[in-house]
C-alpha positions as a LaTeX table, in Angstrom:
\begin{tabular}{lrrr}
\hline
Residue & $x$ (\AA) & $y$ (\AA) & $z$ (\AA) \\
\hline
Unk1 & $-32.54$ & 1.71 & 10.56 \\
Unk2 & $-29.57$ & 2.99 & 8.54 \\
Unk3 & $-29.47$ & 6.65 & 7.49 \\
Unk4 & $-30.29$ & 7.40 & 3.82 \\
Unk5 & $-27.49$ & 7.25 & 1.25 \\
Unk6 & $-26.30$ & 10.28 & $-0.73$ \\
Unk7 & $-27.54$ & 9.86 & $-4.32$ \\
Unk8 & $-25.16$ & 8.75 & $-7.06$ \\
Unk9 & $-25.67$ & 11.17 & $-9.95$ \\
Unk10 & $-23.87$ & 11.40 & $-13.33$ \\
Unk11 & $-23.30$ & 15.18 & $-13.28$ \\
Unk12 & $-20.65$ & 15.11 & $-10.55$ \\
Unk13 & $-17.36$ & 16.53 & $-11.79$ \\
Unk14 & $-13.70$ & 16.37 & $-10.82$ \\
Unk15 & $-11.94$ & 17.33 & $-8.70$ \\
Unk16 & $-13.83$ & 15.93 & $-5.73$ \\
Unk17 & $-12.05$ & 17.44 & $-2.73$ \\
Unk18 & $-11.39$ & 15.36 & 0.38 \\
Unk19 & $-9.51$ & 16.96 & 3.27 \\
Unk20 & $-8.56$ & 15.38 & 6.61 \\
Unk21 & $-9.23$ & 17.83 & 9.44 \\
Unk22 & $-7.46$ & 17.52 & 12.80 \\
Unk23 & $-7.82$ & 19.65 & 15.90 \\
Unk24 & $-5.19$ & 20.36 & 18.52 \\
Unk25 & $-3.34$ & 22.90 & 20.61 \\
Unk26 & 0.16 & 24.30 & 20.64 \\
Unk27 & 2.21 & 25.85 & 23.42 \\
Unk28 & 5.64 & 27.42 & 23.13 \\
Unk29 & 7.83 & 27.63 & 26.22 \\
Unk30 & 10.09 & 30.61 & 26.95 \\
Unk31 & 13.00 & 28.56 & 25.65 \\
Unk32 & 11.20 & 28.12 & 22.34 \\
Unk33 & 10.43 & 24.43 & 22.80 \\
Unk34 & 7.11 & 23.56 & 21.21 \\
Unk35 & 4.54 & 21.22 & 22.66 \\
Unk36 & 1.73 & 19.99 & 20.44 \\
Unk37 & $-1.40$ & 18.14 & 21.54 \\
Unk38 & $-4.03$ & 16.53 & 19.32 \\
Unk39 & $-7.65$ & 16.52 & 20.48 \\
Unk40 & $-8.69$ & 13.97 & 17.85 \\
Unk41 & $-7.76$ & 10.30 & 17.68 \\
Unk42 & $-8.83$ & 10.23 & 14.01 \\
Unk43 & $-9.73$ & 13.04 & 11.59 \\
Unk44 & $-12.95$ & 14.43 & 10.28 \\
Unk45 & $-13.06$ & 14.16 & 6.49 \\
Unk46 & $-14.22$ & 17.29 & 4.67 \\
Unk47 & $-15.75$ & 16.75 & 1.23 \\
Unk48 & $-16.56$ & 19.22 & $-1.52$ \\
Unk49 & $-18.30$ & 18.09 & $-4.71$ \\
Unk50 & $-19.55$ & 19.94 & $-7.79$ \\
Unk51 & $-22.28$ & 19.08 & $-10.25$ \\
Unk52 & $-21.80$ & 20.33 & $-13.83$ \\
Unk53 & $-25.34$ & 19.36 & $-14.70$ \\
Unk54 & $-28.48$ & 18.23 & $-12.97$ \\
Unk55 & $-31.29$ & 17.49 & $-15.42$ \\
Unk56 & $-34.94$ & 18.14 & $-14.55$ \\
Unk57 & $-36.57$ & 16.38 & $-17.50$ \\
Unk58 & $-38.96$ & 13.56 & $-16.58$ \\
Unk59 & $-36.56$ & 10.92 & $-17.91$ \\
Unk60 & $-33.83$ & 11.98 & $-15.45$ \\
Unk61 & $-35.10$ & 14.03 & $-12.45$ \\
Unk62 & $-31.52$ & 14.49 & $-11.14$ \\
Unk63 & $-32.10$ & 17.99 & $-9.79$ \\
Unk64 & $-35.28$ & 16.85 & $-8.06$ \\
Unk65 & $-33.43$ & 13.89 & $-6.56$ \\
Unk66 & $-30.58$ & 16.00 & $-5.12$ \\
Unk67 & $-32.77$ & 18.91 & $-3.98$ \\
Unk68 & $-35.18$ & 16.45 & $-2.39$ \\
Unk69 & $-32.35$ & 14.66 & $-0.59$ \\
Unk70 & $-30.96$ & 17.94 & 0.80 \\
Unk71 & $-34.43$ & 18.90 & 2.05 \\
Unk72 & $-34.96$ & 15.42 & 3.50 \\
Unk73 & $-31.80$ & 16.00 & 5.58 \\
Unk74 & $-33.13$ & 19.39 & 6.81 \\
Unk75 & $-29.84$ & 20.98 & 5.79 \\
Unk76 & $-27.15$ & 20.34 & 8.39 \\
Unk77 & $-29.48$ & 18.48 & 10.75 \\
Unk78 & $-29.69$ & 15.05 & 9.13 \\
Unk79 & $-27.11$ & 12.27 & 9.14 \\
Unk80 & $-26.61$ & 10.52 & 5.79 \\
Unk81 & $-24.27$ & 7.92 & 4.31 \\
Unk82 & $-21.73$ & 8.74 & 1.61 \\
Unk83 & $-20.13$ & 6.07 & $-0.55$ \\
Unk84 & $-16.59$ & 7.31 & $-1.20$ \\
Unk85 & $-15.45$ & 5.24 & $-4.21$ \\
Unk86 & $-11.79$ & 5.68 & $-3.20$ \\
Unk87 & $-12.22$ & 4.62 & 0.41 \\
Unk88 & $-15.06$ & 2.13 & 0.91 \\
Unk89 & $-13.49$ & $-1.34$ & 1.10 \\
Unk90 & $-11.78$ & $-3.48$ & 3.71 \\
Unk91 & $-10.07$ & $-6.71$ & 2.73 \\
Unk92 & $-8.92$ & $-9.18$ & 5.40 \\
Unk93 & $-8.75$ & $-6.20$ & 7.75 \\
Unk94 & $-7.71$ & $-7.03$ & 11.31 \\
Unk95 & $-10.05$ & $-5.36$ & 13.80 \\
Unk96 & $-9.09$ & $-6.94$ & 17.09 \\
Unk97 & $-7.51$ & $-9.71$ & 19.11 \\
Unk98 & $-9.55$ & $-11.96$ & 21.35 \\
Unk99 & $-8.89$ & $-12.02$ & 25.09 \\
Unk100 & $-11.24$ & $-14.86$ & 26.02 \\
Unk101 & $-13.83$ & $-12.58$ & 27.65 \\
Unk102 & $-14.59$ & $-9.59$ & 25.37 \\
Unk103 & $-17.39$ & $-10.06$ & 22.85 \\
Unk104 & $-17.63$ & $-6.55$ & 21.30 \\
Unk105 & $-15.09$ & $-5.15$ & 18.82 \\
Unk106 & $-15.21$ & $-2.01$ & 16.67 \\
Unk107 & $-14.68$ & $-2.51$ & 12.94 \\
Unk108 & $-11.78$ & $-0.53$ & 11.48 \\
Unk109 & $-10.01$ & $-0.01$ & 8.19 \\
Unk110 & $-6.37$ & 0.81 & 7.44 \\
Unk111 & $-5.38$ & 3.74 & 5.23 \\
Unk112 & $-1.67$ & 3.33 & 4.62 \\
Unk113 & $-0.38$ & 2.81 & 8.15 \\
Unk114 & $-3.28$ & 4.68 & 9.84 \\
Unk115 & $-6.18$ & 2.79 & 11.44 \\
Unk116 & $-9.61$ & 4.39 & 11.64 \\
Unk117 & $-13.01$ & 3.15 & 12.89 \\
Unk118 & $-15.71$ & 2.02 & 10.48 \\
Unk119 & $-19.17$ & 2.92 & 11.77 \\
Unk120 & $-21.36$ & 2.05 & 8.79 \\
Unk121 & $-20.41$ & $-1.29$ & 7.19 \\
Unk122 & $-22.64$ & $-2.51$ & 4.40 \\
Unk123 & $-24.57$ & $-5.49$ & 5.71 \\
Unk124 & $-24.60$ & $-8.37$ & 5.56 \\
Unk125 & $-20.83$ & $-8.37$ & 5.93 \\
Unk126 & $-19.41$ & $-10.94$ & 3.47 \\
Unk127 & $-16.74$ & $-12.33$ & 5.79 \\
Unk128 & $-15.92$ & $-12.12$ & 9.50 \\
Unk129 & $-13.18$ & $-14.50$ & 10.63 \\
Unk130 & $-11.73$ & $-15.68$ & 13.93 \\
Unk131 & $-8.21$ & $-17.08$ & 13.48 \\
Unk132 & $-8.81$ & $-17.25$ & 9.70 \\
Unk133 & $-12.02$ & $-19.31$ & 10.12 \\
Unk134 & $-15.23$ & $-17.66$ & 8.89 \\
Unk135 & $-18.01$ & $-17.31$ & 11.44 \\
Unk136 & $-21.60$ & $-16.17$ & 11.46 \\
Unk137 & $-21.95$ & $-16.22$ & 15.25 \\
Unk138 & $-22.18$ & $-12.45$ & 15.69 \\
Unk139 & $-24.42$ & $-9.42$ & 15.24 \\
Unk140 & $-23.51$ & $-5.94$ & 13.95 \\
Unk141 & $-24.42$ & $-2.91$ & 16.07 \\
Unk142 & $-25.77$ & 0.34 & 14.62 \\
Unk143 & $-22.28$ & 1.87 & 14.96 \\
Unk144 & $-20.20$ & $-0.85$ & 13.28 \\
Unk145 & $-19.34$ & $-3.03$ & 16.27 \\
Unk146 & $-19.16$ & $-6.78$ & 15.90 \\
Unk147 & $-20.79$ & $-8.49$ & 18.88 \\
Unk148 & $-19.80$ & $-12.15$ & 19.01 \\
Unk149 & $-22.15$ & $-14.73$ & 20.51 \\
Unk150 & $-19.19$ & $-16.30$ & 22.31 \\
Unk151 & $-16.01$ & $-14.41$ & 23.24 \\
Unk152 & $-13.16$ & $-15.19$ & 20.80 \\
Unk153 & $-10.32$ & $-17.16$ & 22.43 \\
Unk154 & $-7.36$ & $-15.37$ & 23.96 \\
Unk155 & $-4.92$ & $-14.33$ & 21.22 \\
Unk156 & $-7.35$ & $-15.03$ & 18.36 \\
Unk157 & $-6.97$ & $-12.67$ & 15.38 \\
Unk158 & $-10.21$ & $-11.10$ & 14.18 \\
Unk159 & $-10.58$ & $-9.83$ & 10.62 \\
Unk160 & $-13.28$ & $-8.78$ & 8.20 \\
Unk161 & $-13.81$ & $-8.22$ & 4.49 \\
Unk162 & $-16.53$ & $-5.97$ & 3.15 \\
Unk163 & $-17.56$ & $-2.49$ & 2.08 \\
Unk164 & $-18.65$ & 0.53 & 4.09 \\
Unk165 & $-19.95$ & 4.07 & 3.86 \\
Unk166 & $-19.16$ & 7.29 & 5.73 \\
Unk167 & $-21.68$ & 8.93 & 8.04 \\
Unk168 & $-21.83$ & 12.62 & 7.06 \\
Unk169 & $-23.72$ & 15.88 & 7.53 \\
Unk170 & $-23.94$ & 18.90 & 5.26 \\
Unk171 & $-21.76$ & 21.84 & 6.35 \\
Unk172 & $-24.32$ & 24.50 & 5.45 \\
Unk173 & $-28.02$ & 25.29 & 5.51 \\
Unk174 & $-28.12$ & 27.19 & 2.20 \\
Unk175 & $-27.64$ & 25.40 & $-1.11$ \\
Unk176 & $-27.18$ & 27.26 & $-4.38$ \\
Unk177 & $-28.45$ & 25.72 & $-7.61$ \\
Unk178 & $-27.94$ & 27.68 & $-10.85$ \\
Unk179 & $-30.51$ & 27.16 & $-13.64$ \\
Unk180 & $-28.19$ & 27.76 & $-16.65$ \\
Unk181 & $-30.39$ & 26.32 & $-19.43$ \\
Unk182 & $-33.84$ & 24.86 & $-19.93$ \\
Unk183 & $-34.23$ & 21.85 & $-17.65$ \\
Unk184 & $-30.57$ & 22.08 & $-16.57$ \\
Unk185 & $-29.12$ & 23.13 & $-13.23$ \\
Unk186 & $-25.60$ & 23.15 & $-11.86$ \\
Unk187 & $-24.19$ & 23.29 & $-8.35$ \\
Unk188 & $-20.71$ & 24.77 & $-8.00$ \\
Unk189 & $-20.05$ & 23.64 & $-4.44$ \\
Unk190 & $-21.68$ & 21.18 & $-2.07$ \\
Unk191 & $-19.79$ & 20.71 & 1.20 \\
Unk192 & $-20.26$ & 18.00 & 3.81 \\
Unk193 & $-18.10$ & 16.27 & 6.39 \\
Unk194 & $-17.85$ & 12.95 & 8.13 \\
Unk195 & $-19.43$ & 12.63 & 11.54 \\
Unk196 & $-17.34$ & 11.61 & 14.52 \\
Unk197 & $-19.32$ & 9.08 & 16.54 \\
Unk198 & $-16.69$ & 8.45 & 19.24 \\
\hline
\end{tabular}
């Protein structure tokens, strides 16, 4: 069963901050030469959103929806899906090359020249192709792996087209809502980050 999806609410305001976070180490030799090592193969994405208004009137229930979702996640504990409107689509995205024996391949997406895994594709996936021929002879794992019924032939190009979401957790356990008018709340900062599954 897929994790719940972060609610789409009209009061969200710009800017929505999205920051790639890497982790590594640095060592400087006596000669001054620097050596840098990265611990991550792909970044965590840090998000910060603001809500200018969250209505509580019966016709809207936006504050109730967001507060209820946060409580459903038990603060930082729960994993949820976030639909980033600027980074949620793959189009004819290569995700592997067949070797004649492997049947399992992780979905990925390209951002510029950087390739990153996709763990939560929206299903059903519209198109999965082997050597540019669409196939339905596969299943999708709970972490975005395509498992083919029969191993793709050696040298076969595998690609997919579809949409996806980001698995995230809240970065805090306290959430401040400000009740600035009758039946109106705001939230100045809500921080969460993508979850690294591998």
